[in-house]
Backbone as CSV, one residue per row, in Angstrom:
resi,resn,N_x,N_y,N_z,CA_x,CA_y,CA_z,C_x,C_y,C_z
1,GLY,-87.076,-29.920,-91.910,-87.724,-30.707,-92.919,-87.193,-32.110,-92.933
2,GLY,-87.833,-32.967,-93.715,-87.420,-34.361,-93.797,-86.239,-34.535,-94.724
3,SER,-85.505,-35.586,-94.502,-84.385,-35.907,-95.374,-84.126,-37.390,-95.309
4,GLY,-83.486,-37.909,-96.311,-83.152,-39.317,-96.341,-81.688,-39.536,-96.039
5,ILE,-81.128,-38.777,-95.105,-79.701,-38.837,-94.810,-79.249,-40.258,-94.531
6,LEU,-79.981,-40.979,-93.721,-79.477,-42.265,-93.279,-80.531,-43.353,-93.308
7,ASN,-81.554,-43.195,-92.562,-82.505,-44.278,-92.333,-83.916,-43.891,-92.765
8,GLY,-84.090,-43.531,-93.996,-85.411,-43.140,-94.445,-85.684,-41.691,-94.092
9,ALA,-86.952,-41.323,-94.035,-87.332,-39.941,-93.762,-87.146,-39.613,-92.287
10,CYS,-86.270,-38.675,-92.011,-86.027,-38.217,-90.645,-86.296,-36.724,-90.600
11,ASP,-87.000,-36.281,-89.580,-87.261,-34.863,-89.412,-86.440,-34.364,-88.233
12,VAL,-85.340,-33.688,-88.514,-84.467,-33.205,-87.443,-84.838,-31.800,-86.970
13,LYS,-85.844,-31.196,-87.538,-86.407,-29.915,-87.095,-85.342,-28.850,-86.868
14,ASN,-84.374,-28.804,-87.762,-83.316,-27.792,-87.693,-82.626,-27.739,-86.333
15,GLY,-82.433,-28.896,-85.708,-81.723,-28.964,-84.436,-82.556,-28.613,-83.219
16,LYS,-83.845,-28.386,-83.381,-84.707,-28.017,-82.249,-85.557,-29.213,-81.824
17,MET,-84.887,-30.312,-81.551,-85.584,-31.534,-81.176,-85.553,-31.708,-79.667
18,LYS,-86.464,-32.549,-79.178,-86.474,-32.915,-77.765,-86.142,-34.395,-77.662
19,TYR,-85.505,-34.760,-76.558,-85.206,-36.167,-76.320,-86.492,-36.938,-76.074
20,LEU,-86.516,-38.169,-76.539,-87.653,-39.058,-76.337,-87.849,-39.340,-74.849
21,MET,-86.734,-39.551,-74.125,-86.775,-39.813,-72.683,-85.694,-38.995,-71.989
22,VAL,-86.030,-38.412,-70.845,-85.053,-37.721,-70.006,-85.000,-38.477,-68.682
23,LEU,-83.811,-39.008,-68.354,-83.645,-39.808,-67.147,-82.992,-38.979,-66.051
24,LYS,-83.561,-39.035,-64.866,-82.992,-38.352,-63.701,-81.777,-39.127,-63.204
25,HIS,-81.004,-38.521,-62.329,-79.800,-39.126,-61.760,-80.127,-40.477,-61.113
26,GLY,-79.322,-41.494,-61.435,-79.443,-42.801,-60.806,-80.380,-43.783,-61.484
27,VAL,-80.980,-43.415,-62.587,-81.957,-44.286,-63.254,-81.254,-45.329,-64.117
28,THR,-81.824,-46.544,-64.116,-81.397,-47.624,-65.003,-82.563,-47.957,-65.916
29,ILE,-82.287,-48.103,-67.197,-83.302,-48.553,-68.145,-82.734,-49.779,-68.854
30,LYS,-83.593,-50.813,-69.015,-83.135,-52.081,-69.591,-84.087,-52.551,-70.683
31,ASN,-83.503,-53.271,-71.633,-84.257,-54.040,-72.621,-85.317,-53.217,-73.352
32,ALA,-84.889,-52.165,-74.021,-85.812,-51.300,-74.756,-85.379,-51.184,-76.213
33,ILE,-86.351,-50.948,-77.076,-86.097,-50.668,-78.487,-86.559,-49.240,-78.742
34,ILE,-85.659,-48.428,-79.267,-85.981,-47.039,-79.579,-85.927,-46.896,-81.090
35,ASN,-87.048,-46.491,-81.686,-87.191,-46.486,-83.135,-87.370,-45.073,-83.672
36,THR,-86.477,-44.639,-84.522,-86.524,-43.400,-85.290,-86.724,-42.127,-84.470
37,PRO,-86.015,-41.961,-83.358,-86.130,-40.664,-82.693,-85.154,-39.673,-83.305
38,GLY,-85.479,-38.386,-83.210,-84.480,-37.379,-83.536,-83.383,-37.475,-82.496
39,LEU,-83.789,-37.440,-81.237,-82.897,-37.619,-80.096,-83.507,-38.711,-79.222
40,GLY,-82.701,-39.649,-78.767,-83.217,-40.786,-78.007,-83.350,-40.515,-76.519
41,ILE,-82.303,-40.827,-75.746,-82.327,-40.741,-74.287,-81.363,-39.648,-73.836
42,TYR,-81.752,-38.914,-72.792,-80.847,-37.950,-72.168,-80.741,-38.284,-70.689
43,CYS,-79.518,-38.469,-70.209,-79.270,-38.744,-68.794,-78.820,-37.462,-68.114
44,GLU,-79.608,-36.994,-67.138,-79.257,-35.771,-66.417,-78.174,-36.000,-65.371
45,GLY,-77.942,-37.233,-65.002,-76.905,-37.593,-64.036,-76.443,-38.992,-64.357
46,SER,-75.847,-39.669,-63.387,-75.403,-41.042,-63.616,-76.589,-41.896,-64.051
47,CYS,-76.341,-42.782,-65.012,-77.406,-43.656,-65.494,-76.787,-44.941,-66.027
48,VAL,-77.631,-45.971,-66.140,-77.228,-47.234,-66.742,-78.226,-47.542,-67.849
49,LEU,-77.711,-47.753,-69.057,-78.529,-48.138,-70.206,-78.096,-49.543,-70.588
50,GLU,-78.950,-50.518,-70.313,-78.582,-51.911,-70.527,-79.456,-52.530,-71.611
51,ASN,-78.797,-53.061,-72.622,-79.475,-53.730,-73.740,-80.521,-52.834,-74.404
52,ILE,-80.110,-51.637,-74.751,-80.970,-50.707,-75.486,-80.621,-50.843,-76.962
53,TYR,-81.643,-51.020,-77.775,-81.461,-51.186,-79.214,-81.978,-49.927,-79.897
54,TYR,-81.088,-49.224,-80.577,-81.432,-47.983,-81.276,-81.647,-48.320,-82.742
55,LYS,-82.876,-48.256,-83.162,-83.236,-48.632,-84.524,-83.548,-47.369,-85.322
56,LYS,-82.904,-47.231,-86.451,-83.185,-46.120,-87.372,-83.114,-44.751,-86.702
57,LEU,-81.963,-44.424,-86.187,-81.780,-43.117,-85.558,-81.788,-42.004,-86.594
58,CYS,-82.226,-40.841,-86.163,-82.171,-39.659,-87.019,-81.064,-38.699,-86.604
59,TYR,-80.624,-38.739,-85.356,-79.617,-37.783,-84.905,-78.750,-38.407,-83.814
60,HIS,-79.040,-38.181,-82.520,-78.262,-38.765,-81.414,-79.037,-39.918,-80.787
61,ALA,-78.320,-40.958,-80.387,-78.944,-42.029,-79.612,-79.137,-41.570,-78.168
62,THR,-78.051,-41.059,-77.569,-78.101,-40.693,-76.151,-77.183,-39.512,-75.861
63,GLY,-77.668,-38.625,-75.016,-76.870,-37.509,-74.520,-76.609,-37.696,-73.037
64,PHE,-75.367,-37.457,-72.627,-74.985,-37.625,-71.229,-74.532,-36.299,-70.658
65,GLY,-75.037,-35.982,-69.466,-74.395,-34.905,-68.753,-75.239,-33.743,-68.378
66,TYR,-75.484,-33.646,-67.128,-76.093,-32.456,-66.594,-75.000,-31.410,-66.556
67,LYS,-75.284,-30.227,-66.964,-74.238,-29.216,-67.124,-73.854,-28.574,-65.793
68,SER,-73.487,-29.415,-64.849,-72.979,-28.962,-63.558,-71.470,-29.132,-63.582
69,THR,-70.740,-28.071,-63.344,-69.284,-28.162,-63.443,-68.651,-28.842,-62.240
70,GLY,-69.374,-28.989,-61.123,-68.770,-29.526,-59.918,-68.981,-31.009,-59.670
71,THR,-69.989,-31.613,-60.259,-70.318,-33.005,-59.978,-69.882,-33.893,-61.127
72,SER,-69.253,-35.005,-60.780,-68.809,-35.965,-61.783,-69.771,-37.152,-61.798
73,TYR,-70.231,-37.543,-62.972,-71.197,-38.626,-63.117,-70.587,-39.791,-63.884
74,THR,-71.240,-40.953,-63.776,-70.857,-42.132,-64.548,-72.043,-42.529,-65.411
75,TYR,-71.803,-42.621,-66.700,-72.833,-42.977,-67.674,-72.438,-44.328,-68.258
76,GLN,-73.296,-45.343,-68.080,-72.934,-46.687,-68.516,-73.845,-47.180,-69.629
77,VAL,-73.224,-47.688,-70.680,-73.929,-48.353,-71.775,-73.439,-49.793,-71.743
78,ILE,-74.327,-50.716,-71.410,-73.963,-52.122,-71.280,-74.766,-52.915,-72.304
79,GLY,-74.075,-53.516,-73.257,-74.771,-54.251,-74.305,-75.508,-53.288,-75.217
80,GLY,-76.473,-53.817,-75.928,-77.261,-52.997,-76.831,-76.627,-52.877,-78.202
81,ALA,-77.349,-52.200,-79.086,-76.890,-52.077,-80.468,-77.542,-50.875,-81.129
82,GLY,-76.960,-50.475,-82.261,-77.516,-49.391,-83.053,-77.344,-49.656,-84.529
83,GLN,-78.281,-49.158,-85.325,-78.249,-49.328,-86.782,-77.869,-48.037,-87.478
84,GLY,-76.814,-47.416,-87.049,-76.363,-46.193,-87.702,-76.917,-44.949,-87.036
85,SER,-76.131,-43.891,-87.082,-76.523,-42.607,-86.517,-75.866,-41.519,-87.359
86,PRO,-76.653,-40.679,-88.041,-76.059,-39.688,-88.928,-75.176,-38.678,-88.195
87,ASP,-75.364,-38.532,-86.894,-74.507,-37.622,-86.137,-73.696,-38.436,-85.129
88,LYS,-74.182,-38.599,-83.907,-73.430,-39.313,-82.871,-74.317,-40.364,-82.206
89,TYR,-73.710,-41.477,-81.834,-74.428,-42.409,-80.967,-74.531,-41.809,-79.569
90,PHE,-73.376,-41.457,-78.988,-73.340,-40.978,-77.609,-72.578,-39.661,-77.560
91,THR,-73.190,-38.654,-76.940,-72.543,-37.358,-76.809,-72.539,-36.969,-75.335
92,GLN,-71.406,-36.534,-74.835,-71.263,-36.206,-73.415,-70.971,-34.730,-73.254
93,SER,-71.814,-34.058,-72.456,-71.611,-32.635,-72.193,-71.234,-32.373,-70.740
94,GLY,-71.533,-33.304,-69.841,-71.244,-33.105,-68.420,-69.939,-33.743,-67.981
95,ARG,-69.513,-33.395,-66.775,-68.289,-33.944,-66.177,-68.510,-35.418,-65.850
96,GLY,-67.466,-36.217,-66.029,-67.551,-37.615,-65.631,-67.053,-38.556,-66.704
97,THR,-67.501,-39.810,-66.587,-67.007,-40.880,-67.440,-68.153,-41.617,-68.110
98,THR,-68.027,-41.827,-69.407,-68.934,-42.699,-70.144,-68.240,-44.041,-70.301
99,ILE,-68.939,-45.105,-69.913,-68.434,-46.469,-70.051,-69.324,-47.181,-71.057
100,ILE,-68.732,-47.603,-72.162,-69.469,-48.324,-73.206,-68.845,-49.706,-73.310
101,LYS,-69.630,-50.747,-72.991,-69.079,-52.097,-73.101,-70.097,-53.038,-73.723
102,ASN,-69.585,-53.892,-74.585,-70.399,-54.903,-75.268,-71.494,-54.288,-76.139
103,PHE,-71.232,-53.126,-76.714,-72.173,-52.467,-77.621,-71.815,-52.857,-79.052
104,CYS,-72.809,-52.912,-79.916,-72.587,-53.255,-81.321,-73.218,-52.174,-82.196
105,ALA,-72.409,-51.563,-83.053,-72.896,-50.516,-83.952,-72.639,-50.942,-85.389
106,GLU,-73.662,-50.818,-86.220,-73.514,-51.190,-87.620,-74.206,-50.149,-88.483
107,GLY,-73.603,-49.834,-89.602,-74.183,-48.860,-90.518,-73.452,-47.534,-90.444
108,LYS,-73.888,-46.587,-91.264,-73.251,-45.269,-91.315,-73.410,-44.545,-89.982
109,TYR,-72.334,-43.887,-89.564,-72.406,-43.095,-88.340,-71.423,-41.937,-88.433
110,GLY,-71.699,-40.893,-87.650,-70.776,-39.771,-87.566,-69.688,-40.072,-86.555
111,LYS,-70.089,-40.282,-85.304,-69.150,-40.598,-84.221,-69.829,-41.576,-83.272
112,VAL,-69.045,-42.451,-82.668,-69.614,-43.335,-81.656,-69.753,-42.566,-80.343
113,TRP,-68.703,-41.853,-79.918,-68.755,-41.031,-78.704,-68.109,-39.685,-79.000
114,CYS,-68.730,-38.634,-78.489,-68.207,-37.292,-78.719,-68.277,-36.482,-77.428
115,SER,-67.188,-35.818,-77.106,-67.149,-34.872,-76.002,-67.531,-33.505,-76.566
116,CYS,-68.440,-32.835,-75.900,-68.907,-31.539,-76.392,-67.747,-30.550,-76.479
117,GLY,-67.548,-30.009,-77.646,-66.471,-29.050,-77.857,-66.949,-27.618,-77.888
118,ASN,-68.279,-27.425,-77.965,-68.799,-26.063,-78.037,-69.793,-25.750,-76.917
119,CYS,-69.779,-26.540,-75.848,-70.632,-26.255,-74.693,-70.127,-24.996,-73.991
120,ILE,-71.030,-24.249,-73.407,-70.656,-23.027,-72.698,-69.729,-23.350,-71.529
121,ASP,-70.096,-24.369,-70.733,-69.257,-24.802,-69.610,-68.391,-25.963,-70.070
122,GLN,-67.090,-25.788,-70.025,-66.178,-26.859,-70.428,-65.508,-27.462,-69.208
123,MET,-65.235,-28.757,-69.299,-64.650,-29.524,-68.210,-64.068,-30.800,-68.781
124,PRO,-63.211,-31.497,-68.032,-62.693,-32.769,-68.543,-63.774,-33.847,-68.547
125,ARG,-63.742,-34.658,-69.576,-64.658,-35.792,-69.721,-63.822,-36.998,-70.100
126,SER,-64.352,-38.191,-69.845,-63.602,-39.378,-70.252,-64.540,-40.444,-70.777
127,VAL,-63.972,-41.326,-71.587,-64.732,-42.443,-72.138,-63.877,-43.695,-72.063
128,GLN,-64.531,-44.808,-71.747,-63.906,-46.127,-71.749,-64.772,-47.019,-72.632
129,ILE,-64.217,-47.489,-73.736,-64.956,-48.371,-74.641,-64.263,-49.723,-74.640
130,SER,-65.028,-50.783,-74.322,-64.446,-52.123,-74.282,-65.389,-53.151,-74.899
131,ASN,-64.800,-54.162,-75.510,-65.548,-55.281,-76.099,-66.727,-54.805,-76.941
132,THR,-66.489,-53.805,-77.737,-67.520,-53.191,-78.566,-67.172,-53.385,-80.031
133,LYS,-68.181,-53.729,-80.839,-67.976,-53.940,-82.272,-68.626,-52.800,-83.040
134,ILE,-67.837,-52.211,-83.941,-68.309,-51.072,-84.726,-68.001,-51.344,-86.189
135,GLN,-69.044,-51.313,-87.011,-68.857,-51.510,-88.450,-69.518,-50.349,-89.168
136,GLY,-68.736,-49.580,-89.893,-69.206,-48.350,-90.524,-69.742,-48.534,-91.906
137,PRO,-69.575,-47.520,-92.693,-68.564,-46.470,-92.583,-68.917,-45.430,-91.521
138,GLY,-67.855,-44.851,-90.953,-68.042,-43.829,-89.938,-66.990,-42.753,-90.042
139,LEU,-67.283,-41.623,-89.453,-66.380,-40.480,-89.472,-65.281,-40.629,-88.417
140,ALA,-65.688,-40.910,-87.169,-64.724,-41.065,-86.071,-65.322,-41.962,-85.001
141,THR,-64.499,-42.792,-84.398,-64.985,-43.598,-83.279,-65.131,-42.715,-82.050
142,ILE,-64.110,-41.922,-81.764,-64.121,-41.049,-80.590,-63.693,-39.644,-81.002
143,SER,-64.412,-38.653,-80.485,-64.040,-37.256,-80.690,-63.853,-36.629,-79.310
144,ALA,-62.586,-36.465,-78.908,-62.260,-35.936,-77.583,-61.595,-34.570,-77.717
145,ASN,-61.603,-33.832,-76.626,-60.994,-32.500,-76.573,-59.804,-32.535,-75.624
146,SER,-58.617,-32.750,-76.157,-57.424,-32.809,-75.299,-57.182,-31.476,-74.596
147,ASN,-57.597,-30.379,-75.216,-57.404,-29.059,-74.610,-58.240,-28.865,-73.344
148,TYR,-59.265,-29.696,-73.127,-60.075,-29.640,-71.905,-59.740,-30.788,-70.956
149,GLY,-58.741,-31.595,-71.289,-58.313,-32.674,-70.405,-59.062,-33.980,-70.577
150,ASP,-59.750,-34.167,-71.711,-60.474,-35.418,-71.949,-59.517,-36.600,-71.981
151,LYS,-60.020,-37.758,-71.541,-59.225,-38.988,-71.544,-60.026,-40.086,-72.229
152,ILE,-59.321,-40.935,-73.004,-59.982,-42.037,-73.699,-59.272,-43.347,-73.398
153,SER,-60.057,-44.431,-73.433,-59.516,-45.773,-73.243,-60.291,-46.728,-74.146
154,LEU,-59.566,-47.493,-74.961,-60.163,-48.504,-75.836,-59.540,-49.850,-75.507
155,SER,-60.373,-50.891,-75.394,-59.841,-52.233,-75.154,-60.798,-53.290,-75.687
156,GLY,-60.233,-54.489,-75.872,-61.005,-55.660,-76.267,-61.568,-55.570,-77.613
């Protein structure tokens, strides 16, 4: 059902949402505005998201990670901005590294980046956040799982 959790009426369909866009391995998307999705973009493999503006999110901006335990991917967020996310901006379920640089987040949010803690297949994940501005209120900037070997890096 609908709720006014964050950005007006959002229908999260009890967690049974589909991503607005699913990107195959190696895809780059640039200069896009995504408005009020339950789930925004999902990268099945390495991807580059450049200057993506997430407006009025209802749940996740982007999900990273094909659930392959053997392949390591690189997920890049370069520039762009978001106006709050009631759950997570970026969630990573696959092996590899998320690089977030020059991103700007403003408004209420749950987490900026989260490593999946309840995925069936667990593996080490890492995040590097640099030159990024975050203005909340928010629950957590990064949610990592040290028990699975996650690594984090913050700079600038």
